N, C-alpha and C positions, 0 to 999 in steps of 0.2 A: 285167450281172453283179450278183448280190445282194451286200449289204453283208457278210454272213457269209462268202461265198466270197472277197471282196476282202481281208477281214481275215486269213483263213487263208493266202491266197497271199502277202500281205505278211509274215506271220509266218514262213513258210517261206523267203522271200527274205532276211529279216533274219537268220535262223538260219544260212543258207548264207554270208552275208556277214560273219558274226561280230559283228553289231551288238548287243551284249548289252543295252544300255540300251533300245533299240527293241524287242527281244524281250521284255523285262520289261514294257514298256508294253502291247504287243499281247497278252501273256498275261493281263494284268489285264482287258482288254476281252473276250477270249474267256471268261474266268472268269465275267464278268457275263452273257454270253450263255448260258453253260451253266447258270447259276443260273435264268435265265428258262426254259430248257428243262425243268429239274427241276420248277419250279413249275407249268409247263404240263402236265406229265405227270399231276399230281394231278387236274387238271380235264379231262384228255384234250383239251386245246386245242392249237392249233398256234401257234408263235411266228412272227409275221409281221414284215415289215420295219418296220412302224409301231412295234411293241413294242420292237424292237431300237433304233430311232431314239430312242424315249422313254427307254430305258435309257442310251443314250449321252448324251442331254441331261442326265439326272440325274447322270451321272458328271462332266460338265462343271460342273454347279452345285456339287457337293460340292468339287471341286477349286478352284473360284473362291472358295468360302468358306475353304478351307484357305490359299489365297494371302493373303487378307486377314489371317488369323490369323498367318501366318508373317511378314508385313510388320510387324505389331504387335510380334511377338517378335524382330524384327531378325534374321531367318534367311534371308539372301539366297540361300543355296545351295538351300534347300528351295523358295523362291519360284520359282527358275529351273526346278527339277525339275518342279514342278506346272504351270508355264506351258508347258513342253515337252509334257507329257501332254495338256493342254488343246488345244494346236495339233494334236497327232496325232489326237485324238478328233474335233475339228472337221473334219479332212480327210475323214472318212467321212460327214459330214452333208451333206444337199443345201443348196444356196445359199439363204439366207434372202432374202425380198423386202426391198428397200431401204426406208428409212423413209418416203419419199414415196409409194411404191406401197402400203405397208401403211396409211398414213393415208388414202389415197384409198379403199382397200378397206374400211376401217372406216367411213368416211362413207357409202359405198354400202350396207354391211351395216346400218347404223343406219337408213337411210331405207327399206331393204327390209323390215326387221322392224318398223318403226314404234317403235323403242326410244326411250324418253324419260327413263328413270331407271335407277339401278343395279340395280333388280329385273330389268331386261331384258338384263343383261350376258350371261347364259348363252346367250340366243338369238343375240346378236351373235357371241359366240365360236364357237358352233356353225356359223354361216355362214362364218366365217373359216377354221375347221378344214376345212370341206368344200371351200372354194375353194383353200386352200394345201396341205392335207394335211400330210405330214411336214415340209415346209419351214418351217412356221410355228413360230416361237419363242413359245410360249404365254405365257411370263412377260413378254416384251417387249410382246406384243400386248395382254395384259390391262391393263398399265399405260396404254397408249395409249387403250384402250376406256374405262377409268375416267376419264381426262382428258376424253374426248369426252362422256361421259354425266354427269360430275360437274359 
């Protein structure tokens, strides 16, 4: 079942159950997907699962930044709201590889590509994206690759 279908099914279930907070969160996700659809129409492209996953990851990133700001501003109710949204969005993402598996894959990718400096980071990341696909958290992986190459 595609992510889009899962989200719509969950939205319908939440509406039937009267879960207004969950409905609101799911509508925010569907709005983001509709934005992708509108942008894709201009280029006559198709919105695939990877694009949706990238959009979900960007939503998580922006909410994580908001959590940090709300903590600074001493707004625990907003922190809680954002953390609930992050948890919901994460439930639609594929499981990320654990740190040890990711570090092993990075070491393998570095040796495969012959990477020796930061200039080679793009090639290493390309190998990782090919290997893990949508399950790869690029931000986390790039930090580990930088540590390996730096």
